[in-house]
BALOBA-1460 file (C-alpha; in Angstrom, 3 decimals):
// residues 365
<rec num="1" residu="m" x="5.945" y="15.609" z="20.247"/>
<rec num="2" residu="n" x="2.601" y="17.228" z="19.566"/>
<rec num="3" residu="a" x="0.309" y="18.888" z="22.082"/>
<rec num="4" residu="r" x="-1.562" y="15.720" z="22.856"/>
<rec num="5" residu="s" x="1.597" y="13.850" z="23.707"/>
<rec num="6" residu="s" x="2.975" y="16.629" z="25.867"/>
<rec num="7" residu="k" x="1.629" y="14.843" z="28.906"/>
<rec num="8" residu="i" x="4.363" y="12.231" z="28.526"/>
<rec num="9" residu="l" x="6.648" y="12.788" z="31.487"/>
<rec num="10" residu="f" x="10.225" y="11.645" z="31.315"/>
<rec num="11" residu="v" x="11.969" y="10.226" z="34.322"/>
<rec num="12" residu="i" x="15.117" y="12.280" z="34.900"/>
<rec num="13" residu="a" x="18.237" y="10.791" z="36.328"/>
<rec num="14" residu="v" x="17.896" y="11.447" z="40.020"/>
<rec num="15" residu="l" x="18.792" y="8.015" z="41.335"/>
<rec num="16" residu="f" x="20.931" y="8.388" z="44.422"/>
<rec num="17" residu="i" x="24.196" y="6.711" z="44.918"/>
<rec num="18" residu="c" x="22.946" y="5.169" z="48.138"/>
<rec num="19" residu="t" x="21.372" y="2.381" z="46.086"/>
<rec num="20" residu="q" x="24.868" y="1.347" z="45.075"/>
<rec num="21" residu="a" x="26.747" y="1.684" z="48.340"/>
<rec num="22" residu="a" x="29.454" y="-0.715" z="47.230"/>
<rec num="23" residu="w" x="30.536" y="1.467" z="44.340"/>
<rec num="24" residu="p" x="34.118" y="2.687" z="44.248"/>
<rec num="25" residu="q" x="34.349" y="6.299" z="45.359"/>
<rec num="26" residu="s" x="35.561" y="7.369" z="41.906"/>
<rec num="27" residu="a" x="32.453" y="5.884" z="40.239"/>
<rec num="28" residu="q" x="30.187" y="7.630" z="42.731"/>
<rec num="29" residu="k" x="31.868" y="10.938" z="42.031"/>
<rec num="30" residu="l" x="31.570" y="10.443" z="38.279"/>
<rec num="31" residu="v" x="27.851" y="9.718" z="38.518"/>
<rec num="32" residu="r" x="27.225" y="12.713" z="40.772"/>
<rec num="33" residu="s" x="29.066" y="14.960" z="38.341"/>
<rec num="34" residu="g" x="27.162" y="13.399" z="35.456"/>
<rec num="35" residu="n" x="23.837" y="14.034" z="37.190"/>
<rec num="36" residu="k" x="24.709" y="17.699" z="37.635"/>
<rec num="37" residu="l" x="25.576" y="18.060" z="33.952"/>
<rec num="38" residu="y" x="22.405" y="16.218" z="33.007"/>
<rec num="39" residu="e" x="20.260" y="18.629" z="35.007"/>
<rec num="40" residu="e" x="22.013" y="21.505" z="33.221"/>
<rec num="41" residu="g" x="21.048" y="19.998" z="29.858"/>
<rec num="42" residu="k" x="24.633" y="19.085" z="28.971"/>
<rec num="43" residu="f" x="23.754" y="15.563" z="27.878"/>
<rec num="44" residu="n" x="26.857" y="14.761" z="25.841"/>
<rec num="45" residu="e" x="29.117" y="15.736" z="28.740"/>
<rec num="46" residu="a" x="26.982" y="13.781" z="31.195"/>
<rec num="47" residu="l" x="27.059" y="10.762" z="28.874"/>
<rec num="48" residu="s" x="30.840" y="10.796" z="28.893"/>
<rec num="49" residu="l" x="30.956" y="10.716" z="32.700"/>
<rec num="50" residu="y" x="28.408" y="7.889" z="32.938"/>
<rec num="51" residu="e" x="30.520" y="5.885" z="30.491"/>
<rec num="52" residu="q" x="33.588" y="6.465" z="32.678"/>
<rec num="53" residu="a" x="31.579" y="5.317" z="35.703"/>
<rec num="54" residu="l" x="30.701" y="2.110" z="33.844"/>
<rec num="55" residu="v" x="34.392" y="1.492" z="33.237"/>
<rec num="56" residu="e" x="34.870" y="1.701" z="37.018"/>
<rec num="57" residu="n" x="31.799" y="-0.446" z="37.693"/>
<rec num="58" residu="p" x="30.534" y="-2.299" z="34.558"/>
<rec num="59" residu="q" x="27.617" y="-3.841" z="36.484"/>
<rec num="60" residu="s" x="26.185" y="-0.502" z="37.586"/>
<rec num="61" residu="d" x="22.487" y="-0.431" z="36.726"/>
<rec num="62" residu="v" x="22.220" y="3.204" z="37.812"/>
<rec num="63" residu="a" x="24.988" y="4.425" z="35.496"/>
<rec num="64" residu="k" x="23.516" y="2.370" z="32.680"/>
<rec num="65" residu="f" x="20.065" y="3.821" z="33.360"/>
<rec num="66" residu="n" x="21.374" y="7.392" z="33.435"/>
<rec num="67" residu="k" x="23.365" y="6.766" z="30.269"/>
<rec num="68" residu="a" x="20.134" y="5.630" z="28.577"/>
<rec num="69" residu="n" x="18.478" y="8.863" z="29.709"/>
<rec num="70" residu="c" x="21.208" y="10.838" z="27.943"/>
<rec num="71" residu="y" x="20.689" y="8.928" z="24.708"/>
<rec num="72" residu="y" x="16.970" y="9.613" z="24.960"/>
<rec num="73" residu="r" x="17.583" y="13.340" z="25.356"/>
<rec num="74" residu="l" x="19.996" y="13.236" z="22.411"/>
<rec num="75" residu="d" x="17.242" y="11.529" z="20.370"/>
<rec num="76" residu="d" x="19.257" y="8.355" z="19.874"/>
<rec num="77" residu="l" x="16.276" y="6.142" z="20.655"/>
<rec num="78" residu="e" x="17.784" y="2.848" z="19.524"/>
<rec num="79" residu="k" x="20.681" y="3.059" z="21.992"/>
<rec num="80" residu="a" x="18.384" y="4.336" z="24.742"/>
<rec num="81" residu="m" x="15.976" y="1.443" z="24.194"/>
<rec num="82" residu="e" x="18.775" y="-1.089" z="24.300"/>
<rec num="83" residu="l" x="20.046" y="0.220" z="27.644"/>
<rec num="84" residu="f" x="16.600" y="0.638" z="29.207"/>
<rec num="85" residu="s" x="15.702" y="-2.911" z="28.155"/>
<rec num="86" residu="d" x="18.881" y="-4.233" z="29.728"/>
<rec num="87" residu="a" x="18.249" y="-2.330" z="32.957"/>
<rec num="88" residu="a" x="14.642" y="-3.517" z="33.111"/>
<rec num="89" residu="a" x="15.712" y="-7.135" z="32.644"/>
<rec num="90" residu="k" x="18.759" y="-7.233" z="34.939"/>
<rec num="91" residu="a" x="18.287" y="-4.646" z="37.681"/>
<rec num="92" residu="k" x="17.731" y="-6.055" z="41.167"/>
<rec num="93" residu="d" x="16.097" y="-2.898" z="42.496"/>
<rec num="94" residu="m" x="12.409" y="-3.132" z="41.496"/>
<rec num="95" residu="k" x="12.031" y="0.640" z="41.646"/>
<rec num="96" residu="l" x="14.765" y="0.933" z="39.039"/>
<rec num="97" residu="v" x="13.051" y="-1.796" z="37.000"/>
<rec num="98" residu="s" x="9.847" y="0.240" z="37.075"/>
<rec num="99" residu="k" x="11.674" y="3.417" z="36.024"/>
<rec num="100" residu="a" x="13.423" y="1.584" z="33.169"/>
<rec num="101" residu="k" x="10.150" y="0.146" z="31.879"/>
<rec num="102" residu="y" x="8.520" y="3.561" z="32.138"/>
<rec num="103" residu="n" x="11.289" y="5.243" z="30.155"/>
<rec num="104" residu="l" x="11.389" y="2.396" z="27.655"/>
<rec num="105" residu="g" x="7.685" y="2.993" z="27.084"/>
<rec num="106" residu="n" x="8.503" y="6.659" z="26.438"/>
<rec num="107" residu="c" x="11.078" y="5.623" z="23.839"/>
<rec num="108" residu="y" x="8.593" y="3.466" z="21.942"/>
<rec num="109" residu="f" x="6.021" y="6.229" z="22.172"/>
<rec num="110" residu="k" x="8.438" y="8.802" z="20.765"/>
<rec num="111" residu="r" x="9.510" y="6.508" z="17.937"/>
<rec num="112" residu="g" x="5.884" y="5.704" z="17.150"/>
<rec num="113" residu="d" x="5.069" y="9.402" z="17.092"/>
<rec num="114" residu="k" x="7.804" y="9.889" z="14.487"/>
<rec num="115" residu="h" x="6.348" y="7.114" z="12.323"/>
<rec num="116" residu="k" x="2.864" y="8.641" z="12.191"/>
<rec num="117" residu="d" x="3.487" y="10.641" z="9.014"/>
<rec num="118" residu="s" x="5.393" y="7.936" z="7.157"/>
<rec num="119" residu="n" x="4.349" y="4.477" z="8.364"/>
<rec num="120" residu="l" x="1.085" y="4.075" z="10.242"/>
<rec num="121" residu="e" x="1.638" y="0.354" z="10.806"/>
<rec num="122" residu="k" x="4.976" y="0.862" z="12.537"/>
<rec num="123" residu="a" x="3.553" y="3.761" z="14.537"/>
<rec num="124" residu="m" x="0.720" y="1.548" z="15.733"/>
<rec num="125" residu="e" x="3.115" y="-1.259" z="16.659"/>
<rec num="126" residu="d" x="5.338" y="1.067" z="18.717"/>
<rec num="127" residu="l" x="2.359" y="2.629" z="20.481"/>
<rec num="128" residu="n" x="1.045" y="-0.834" z="21.329"/>
<rec num="129" residu="t" x="4.434" y="-1.668" z="22.827"/>
<rec num="130" residu="s" x="4.550" y="1.547" z="24.840"/>
<rec num="131" residu="i" x="1.099" y="0.840" z="26.273"/>
<rec num="132" residu="g" x="2.220" y="-2.666" z="27.221"/>
<rec num="133" residu="l" x="5.280" y="-1.333" z="29.037"/>
<rec num="134" residu="w" x="3.328" y="1.286" z="30.963"/>
<rec num="135" residu="r" x="0.839" y="-1.396" z="31.965"/>
<rec num="136" residu="q" x="3.764" y="-3.373" z="33.389"/>
<rec num="137" residu="v" x="4.722" y="-0.271" z="35.369"/>
<rec num="138" residu="l" x="1.195" y="-0.132" z="36.781"/>
<rec num="139" residu="e" x="1.459" y="-3.768" z="37.792"/>
<rec num="140" residu="l" x="4.526" y="-2.837" z="39.830"/>
<rec num="141" residu="e" x="3.113" y="0.489" z="41.041"/>
<rec num="142" residu="p" x="-0.716" y="0.559" z="40.689"/>
<rec num="143" residu="e" x="-0.975" y="4.223" z="41.710"/>
<rec num="144" residu="n" x="1.558" y="5.537" z="39.207"/>
<rec num="145" residu="q" x="-0.527" y="8.333" z="37.691"/>
<rec num="146" residu="n" x="2.095" y="9.264" z="35.108"/>
<rec num="147" residu="a" x="1.996" y="5.810" z="33.521"/>
<rec num="148" residu="a" x="-1.812" y="5.834" z="33.599"/>
<rec num="149" residu="k" x="-1.964" y="9.242" z="31.898"/>
<rec num="150" residu="n" x="0.583" y="8.182" z="29.297"/>
<rec num="151" residu="i" x="-1.581" y="5.185" z="28.434"/>
<rec num="152" residu="e" x="-4.580" y="7.430" z="27.911"/>
<rec num="153" residu="v" x="-2.586" y="9.698" z="25.578"/>
<rec num="154" residu="a" x="-1.261" y="6.730" z="23.612"/>
<rec num="155" residu="r" x="-4.734" y="5.230" z="23.360"/>
<rec num="156" residu="l" x="-6.118" y="8.432" z="21.841"/>
<rec num="157" residu="i" x="-3.362" y="8.517" z="19.243"/>
<rec num="158" residu="l" x="-3.774" y="4.806" z="18.579"/>
<rec num="159" residu="k" x="-7.479" y="5.274" z="17.968"/>
<rec num="160" residu="d" x="-6.706" y="8.041" z="15.493"/>
<rec num="161" residu="i" x="-4.287" y="5.737" z="13.664"/>
<rec num="162" residu="i" x="-6.906" y="2.993" z="13.499"/>
<rec num="163" residu="d" x="-9.337" y="5.477" z="11.944"/>
<rec num="164" residu="q" x="-6.701" y="6.487" z="9.399"/>
<rec num="165" residu="l" x="-5.956" y="2.864" z="8.545"/>
<rec num="166" residu="n" x="-9.644" y="2.114" z="8.101"/>
<rec num="167" residu="k" x="-9.916" y="5.078" z="5.754"/>
<rec num="168" residu="l" x="-6.827" y="3.955" z="3.856"/>
<rec num="169" residu="r" x="-8.192" y="0.421" z="3.620"/>
<rec num="170" residu="e" x="-11.455" y="1.734" z="2.163"/>
<rec num="171" residu="q" x="-9.532" y="3.823" z="-0.367"/>
<rec num="172" residu="q" x="-7.493" y="0.798" z="-1.417"/>
<rec num="173" residu="k" x="-10.650" y="-1.272" z="-1.761"/>
<rec num="174" residu="q" x="-12.187" y="1.364" z="-4.018"/>
<rec num="175" residu="q" x="-8.972" y="1.562" z="-6.025"/>
<rec num="176" residu="q" x="-8.912" y="-2.202" z="-6.521"/>
<rec num="177" residu="e" x="-12.536" y="-2.204" z="-7.621"/>
<rec num="178" residu="k" x="-11.842" y="0.642" z="-10.036"/>
<rec num="179" residu="q" x="-8.812" y="-1.204" z="-11.421"/>
<rec num="180" residu="q" x="-10.856" y="-4.372" z="-11.935"/>
<rec num="181" residu="q" x="-13.512" y="-2.398" z="-13.774"/>
<rec num="182" residu="l" x="-10.791" y="-0.929" z="-15.980"/>
<rec num="183" residu="i" x="-9.474" y="-4.407" z="-16.777"/>
<rec num="184" residu="e" x="-12.943" y="-5.521" z="-17.848"/>
<rec num="185" residu="q" x="-13.289" y="-2.372" z="-19.951"/>
<rec num="186" residu="l" x="-9.983" y="-3.062" z="-21.691"/>
<rec num="187" residu="k" x="-10.991" y="-6.660" z="-22.361"/>
<rec num="188" residu="q" x="-14.007" y="-5.343" z="-24.271"/>
<rec num="189" residu="v" x="-11.808" y="-2.925" z="-26.225"/>
<rec num="190" residu="l" x="-9.425" y="-5.776" z="-27.021"/>
<rec num="191" residu="e" x="-12.248" y="-7.975" z="-28.264"/>
<rec num="192" residu="k" x="-13.594" y="-5.211" z="-30.505"/>
<rec num="193" residu="q" x="-10.086" y="-4.424" z="-31.783"/>
<rec num="194" residu="k" x="-9.490" y="-8.040" z="-32.775"/>
<rec num="195" residu="k" x="-12.900" y="-8.211" z="-34.446"/>
<rec num="196" residu="l" x="-12.211" y="-5.022" z="-36.392"/>
<rec num="197" residu="s" x="-8.863" y="-6.432" z="-37.519"/>
<rec num="198" residu="e" x="-10.636" y="-9.523" z="-38.822"/>
<rec num="199" residu="q" x="-13.116" y="-7.327" z="-40.720"/>
<rec num="200" residu="t" x="-10.290" y="-5.308" z="-42.272"/>
<rec num="201" residu="d" x="-8.520" y="-8.510" z="-43.308"/>
<rec num="202" residu="e" x="-11.709" y="-9.895" z="-44.799"/>
<rec num="203" residu="t" x="-12.307" y="-6.703" z="-46.800"/>
<rec num="204" residu="a" x="-8.737" y="-6.761" z="-48.130"/>
<rec num="205" residu="k" x="-9.051" y="-10.408" z="-49.203"/>
<rec num="206" residu="k" x="-12.418" y="-9.858" z="-50.923"/>
<rec num="207" residu="e" x="-11.032" y="-6.872" z="-52.783"/>
<rec num="208" residu="q" x="-7.976" y="-8.847" z="-53.853"/>
<rec num="209" residu="s" x="-10.068" y="-11.838" z="-55.012"/>
<rec num="210" residu="g" x="-12.537" y="-9.668" z="-56.878"/>
<rec num="211" residu="e" x="-15.496" y="-10.503" z="-54.654"/>
<rec num="212" residu="m" x="-15.726" y="-6.796" z="-53.820"/>
<rec num="213" residu="n" x="-14.993" y="-3.881" z="-56.167"/>
<rec num="214" residu="s" x="-12.788" y="-0.959" z="-55.209"/>
<rec num="215" residu="q" x="-15.669" y="1.341" z="-54.366"/>
<rec num="216" residu="q" x="-17.306" y="-1.209" z="-52.107"/>
<rec num="217" residu="a" x="-13.952" y="-1.859" z="-50.416"/>
<rec num="218" residu="a" x="-13.408" y="1.888" z="-49.965"/>
<rec num="219" residu="e" x="-16.803" y="2.215" z="-48.262"/>
<rec num="220" residu="e" x="-15.905" y="-0.667" z="-45.934"/>
<rec num="221" residu="y" x="-12.531" y="0.868" z="-45.113"/>
<rec num="222" residu="k" x="-14.104" y="4.257" z="-44.339"/>
<rec num="223" residu="s" x="-16.598" y="2.590" z="-42.012"/>
<rec num="224" residu="q" x="-13.791" y="0.648" z="-40.337"/>
<rec num="225" residu="a" x="-11.751" y="3.841" z="-39.976"/>
<rec num="226" residu="a" x="-14.641" y="5.447" z="-38.083"/>
<rec num="227" residu="e" x="-14.891" y="2.401" z="-35.839"/>
<rec num="228" residu="q" x="-11.128" y="2.495" z="-35.314"/>
<rec num="229" residu="q" x="-11.367" y="6.115" z="-34.159"/>
<rec num="230" residu="k" x="-13.960" y="5.114" z="-31.550"/>
<rec num="231" residu="l" x="-11.700" y="2.356" z="-30.239"/>
<rec num="232" residu="k" x="-8.811" y="4.803" z="-30.031"/>
<rec num="233" residu="e" x="-10.964" y="7.144" z="-27.934"/>
<rec num="234" residu="e" x="-11.904" y="4.287" z="-25.599"/>
<rec num="235" residu="t" x="-8.240" y="3.390" z="-25.218"/>
<rec num="236" residu="q" x="-7.414" y="7.014" z="-24.425"/>
<rec num="237" residu="q" x="-10.142" y="7.123" z="-21.777"/>
<rec num="238" residu="a" x="-8.698" y="4.001" z="-20.151"/>
<rec num="239" residu="l" x="-5.244" y="5.575" z="-20.205"/>
<rec num="240" residu="e" x="-6.539" y="8.686" z="-18.432"/>
<rec num="241" residu="q" x="-8.093" y="6.541" z="-15.691"/>
<rec num="242" residu="l" x="-4.642" y="5.177" z="-14.858"/>
<rec num="243" residu="n" x="-3.373" y="8.687" z="-13.990"/>
<rec num="244" residu="p" x="0.122" y="7.973" z="-15.364"/>
<rec num="245" residu="q" x="1.379" y="11.411" z="-14.242"/>
<rec num="246" residu="e" x="0.515" y="10.762" z="-10.600"/>
<rec num="247" residu="p" x="3.683" y="10.278" z="-8.491"/>
<rec num="248" residu="n" x="4.470" y="6.977" z="-6.754"/>
<rec num="249" residu="q" x="2.456" y="4.890" z="-9.205"/>
<rec num="250" residu="p" x="3.335" y="1.150" z="-9.057"/>
<rec num="251" residu="q" x="5.571" y="-0.061" z="-11.867"/>
<rec num="252" residu="q" x="2.827" y="-2.325" z="-13.225"/>
<rec num="253" residu="v" x="0.524" y="0.671" z="-13.627"/>
<rec num="254" residu="k" x="3.281" y="2.613" z="-15.379"/>
<rec num="255" residu="d" x="3.842" y="-0.338" z="-17.725"/>
<rec num="256" residu="a" x="0.123" y="-0.607" z="-18.451"/>
<rec num="257" residu="a" x="-0.055" y="3.113" z="-19.202"/>
<rec num="258" residu="q" x="2.859" y="2.898" z="-21.643"/>
<rec num="259" residu="n" x="1.265" y="-0.077" z="-23.413"/>
<rec num="260" residu="l" x="-2.015" y="1.790" z="-23.773"/>
<rec num="261" residu="k" x="-0.209" y="4.814" z="-25.171"/>
<rec num="262" residu="d" x="1.521" y="2.581" z="-27.732"/>
<rec num="263" residu="a" x="-1.819" y="0.926" z="-28.538"/>
<rec num="264" residu="s" x="-3.434" y="4.333" z="-29.109"/>
<rec num="265" residu="d" x="-0.627" y="5.307" z="-31.494"/>
<rec num="266" residu="k" x="-1.089" y="2.081" z="-33.482"/>
<rec num="267" residu="q" x="-4.850" y="2.607" z="-33.579"/>
<rec num="268" residu="d" x="-4.359" y="6.098" z="-34.985"/>
<rec num="269" residu="d" x="-1.948" y="4.722" z="-37.564"/>
<rec num="270" residu="a" x="-4.502" y="2.063" z="-38.541"/>
<rec num="271" residu="r" x="-7.209" y="4.718" z="-38.898"/>
<rec num="272" residu="k" x="-5.021" y="6.748" z="-41.260"/>
<rec num="273" residu="k" x="-4.202" y="3.720" z="-43.410"/>
<rec num="274" residu="l" x="-7.866" y="2.736" z="-43.597"/>
<rec num="275" residu="n" x="-8.722" y="6.210" z="-44.858"/>
<rec num="276" residu="e" x="-5.940" y="5.777" z="-47.404"/>
<rec num="277" residu="l" x="-7.508" y="2.430" z="-48.388"/>
<rec num="278" residu="q" x="-4.406" y="0.453" z="-47.339"/>
<rec num="279" residu="g" x="-6.245" y="-2.507" z="-45.874"/>
<rec num="280" residu="q" x="-3.368" y="-4.907" z="-45.239"/>
<rec num="281" residu="n" x="-1.119" y="-2.247" z="-43.699"/>
<rec num="282" residu="a" x="-4.020" y="-1.115" z="-41.514"/>
<rec num="283" residu="k" x="-4.523" y="-4.686" z="-40.301"/>
<rec num="284" residu="d" x="-0.856" y="-4.920" z="-39.242"/>
<rec num="285" residu="s" x="-1.254" y="-1.789" z="-37.106"/>
<rec num="286" residu="q" x="-4.533" y="-3.110" z="-35.684"/>
<rec num="287" residu="d" x="-2.884" y="-6.370" z="-34.654"/>
<rec num="288" residu="k" x="-0.058" y="-4.506" z="-32.937"/>
<rec num="289" residu="a" x="-2.589" y="-2.312" z="-31.130"/>
<rec num="290" residu="a" x="-4.369" y="-5.448" z="-29.894"/>
<rec num="291" residu="e" x="-1.063" y="-6.853" z="-28.622"/>
<rec num="292" residu="k" x="-0.369" y="-3.685" z="-26.633"/>
<rec num="293" residu="i" x="-3.845" y="-3.669" z="-25.111"/>
<rec num="294" residu="e" x="-3.376" y="-7.287" z="-24.082"/>
<rec num="295" residu="e" x="-0.034" y="-6.455" z="-22.471"/>
<rec num="296" residu="a" x="-1.681" y="-3.601" z="-20.553"/>
<rec num="297" residu="i" x="-4.319" y="-6.004" z="-19.231"/>
<rec num="298" residu="k" x="-1.626" y="-8.441" z="-18.093"/>
<rec num="299" residu="a" x="0.282" y="-5.661" z="-16.336"/>
<rec num="300" residu="l" x="-2.818" y="-4.499" z="-14.456"/>
<rec num="301" residu="s" x="-3.835" y="-8.057" z="-13.583"/>
<rec num="302" residu="g" x="-0.326" y="-8.748" z="-12.279"/>
<rec num="303" residu="s" x="-0.486" y="-5.635" z="-10.092"/>
<rec num="304" residu="d" x="-3.801" y="-6.741" z="-8.606"/>
<rec num="305" residu="n" x="-2.525" y="-10.281" z="-7.955"/>
<rec num="306" residu="q" x="0.611" y="-8.930" z="-6.262"/>
<rec num="307" residu="n" x="-1.492" y="-6.803" z="-3.916"/>
<rec num="308" residu="q" x="-3.578" y="-9.827" z="-2.981"/>
<rec num="309" residu="q" x="-0.500" y="-11.966" z="-2.311"/>
<rec num="310" residu="q" x="1.128" y="-9.289" z="-0.170"/>
<rec num="311" residu="g" x="-2.095" y="-8.898" z="1.753"/>
<rec num="312" residu="q" x="-1.802" y="-12.531" z="2.844"/>
<rec num="313" residu="q" x="1.654" y="-12.046" z="4.393"/>
<rec num="314" residu="q" x="0.639" y="-11.112" z="7.913"/>
<rec num="315" residu="e" x="3.195" y="-13.016" z="9.941"/>
<rec num="316" residu="q" x="5.951" y="-10.384" z="9.718"/>
<rec num="317" residu="p" x="4.342" y="-6.912" z="9.637"/>
<rec num="318" residu="n" x="7.675" y="-5.228" z="10.344"/>
<rec num="319" residu="q" x="8.975" y="-6.338" z="6.937"/>
<rec num="320" residu="q" x="6.286" y="-4.494" z="4.966"/>
<rec num="321" residu="e" x="6.692" y="-1.084" z="3.318"/>
<rec num="322" residu="p" x="4.656" y="1.988" z="4.420"/>
<rec num="323" residu="n" x="1.618" y="1.397" z="2.299"/>
<rec num="324" residu="q" x="0.676" y="-2.118" z="3.342"/>
<rec num="325" residu="p" x="-2.057" y="-4.136" z="1.665"/>
<rec num="326" residu="q" x="-5.636" y="-4.311" z="2.845"/>
<rec num="327" residu="q" x="-5.673" y="-7.690" z="4.606"/>
<rec num="328" residu="q" x="-2.601" y="-6.913" z="6.693"/>
<rec num="329" residu="q" x="-3.997" y="-3.531" z="7.698"/>
<rec num="330" residu="q" x="-7.235" y="-5.236" z="8.750"/>
<rec num="331" residu="a" x="-5.300" y="-7.669" z="10.947"/>
<rec num="332" residu="q" x="-3.217" y="-4.916" z="12.552"/>
<rec num="333" residu="a" x="-6.196" y="-2.631" z="13.094"/>
<rec num="334" residu="a" x="-8.106" y="-5.498" z="14.703"/>
<rec num="335" residu="n" x="-5.108" y="-6.233" z="16.945"/>
<rec num="336" residu="a" x="-4.851" y="-2.580" z="17.975"/>
<rec num="337" residu="q" x="-8.564" y="-2.427" z="18.693"/>
<rec num="338" residu="d" x="-8.248" y="-5.542" z="20.839"/>
<rec num="339" residu="i" x="-5.484" y="-3.836" z="22.821"/>
<rec num="340" residu="l" x="-7.690" y="-0.787" z="23.344"/>
<rec num="341" residu="d" x="-10.522" y="-2.994" z="24.581"/>
<rec num="342" residu="k" x="-8.225" y="-4.863" z="26.960"/>
<rec num="343" residu="e" x="-6.725" y="-1.619" z="28.215"/>
<rec num="344" residu="q" x="-10.186" y="-0.291" z="29.041"/>
<rec num="345" residu="k" x="-10.845" y="-3.401" z="31.108"/>
<rec num="346" residu="q" x="-7.473" y="-2.967" z="32.849"/>
<rec num="347" residu="k" x="-8.330" y="0.667" z="33.561"/>
<rec num="348" residu="d" x="-11.660" y="-0.294" z="35.139"/>
<rec num="349" residu="y" x="-9.896" y="-2.927" z="37.250"/>
<rec num="350" residu="r" x="-7.255" y="-0.454" z="38.457"/>
<rec num="351" residu="r" x="-9.921" y="2.010" z="39.478"/>
<rec num="352" residu="m" x="-11.640" y="-0.688" z="41.497"/>
<rec num="353" residu="m" x="-8.374" y="-1.715" z="43.179"/>
<rec num="354" residu="q" x="-7.481" y="1.888" z="43.993"/>
<rec num="355" residu="g" x="-10.775" y="2.189" z="45.779"/>
<rec num="356" residu="i" x="-9.735" y="-0.721" z="48.003"/>
<rec num="357" residu="q" x="-6.012" y="-0.072" z="48.499"/>
<rec num="358" residu="r" x="-5.892" y="3.249" z="50.290"/>
<rec num="359" residu="e" x="-2.179" y="3.132" z="51.134"/>
<rec num="360" residu="k" x="-0.176" y="5.325" z="48.764"/>
<rec num="361" residu="v" x="3.033" y="4.235" z="47.126"/>
<rec num="362" residu="e" x="5.927" y="6.652" z="47.540"/>
<rec num="363" residu="m" x="7.291" y="7.956" z="44.205"/>
<rec num="364" residu="d" x="10.207" y="10.185" z="43.420"/>
<rec num="365" residu="w" x="9.541" y="11.315" z="39.851"/>
């Protein structure tokens, strides 16, 4: 964890056997030995003894709780979370329930902290869960300062994630606007390319029918070649805007870039044939260039539509990949902000209640 999260305090396994007086003597001995190993940092060895104790007494909440602590220390969060959840749901001792919820909150916090650099949405979800669990601890023990401090740390990190998501959402919005502008630009290039092809065809037909002599046709072809060069340059500019060399580009963008490259090659071929006064051959290359530009437009339009459709799928945020669409990020950021607002109200309420309830609650961690 980073410096800000260093305030997270983990509940070590110091539960005394007196809470399970009915345990077989062998199970008690195993747990005591496991606790000693745990305190020495020998978590694998301690885990083995807690597992043996559970064989002796499968219903032991204490052994299960201590076993979860070992998994946490070994960074096996999934197994730790499963055991802490079970202890929190089934334990009869409310102090143990509180400890299990507290440690379960630590697990979600730690997992969320790991997600920060790869998946902001999952990090935010785990931090929300950790805050919820620590709030449950405060409901059981209103003066638990560790849980209160942990909430404050998580809230600071959560706020930072919300800021990052807002920034990412703005970047995606700008990217979508830029992509739409590019589509409109390519539509204009496509229209001009088709028009130029029609002009080349008309010149070739007039020359063939005798309506235009060779010199007049040559002048027309030279003019069309110059116009074709301009269209090629516009196509190249559009290709550069796609940044095809940038890593992690969507497949649709890669397809559009390849189509524009092919279109540029056909435009250059058409320009050469126009300069060589090969009107009909030039028209064939112009038509193929137009087809490639049209395919590029379809690829970019499909990419934009896919982003919009994914943005509407907000019911199952866990199923989305790291870079989620704008609408889903808005919904999650709004949900996180709502949690922060509610937590502030809860904090104010706890402060008021602490001013009334002077009697301290005894804690052992």
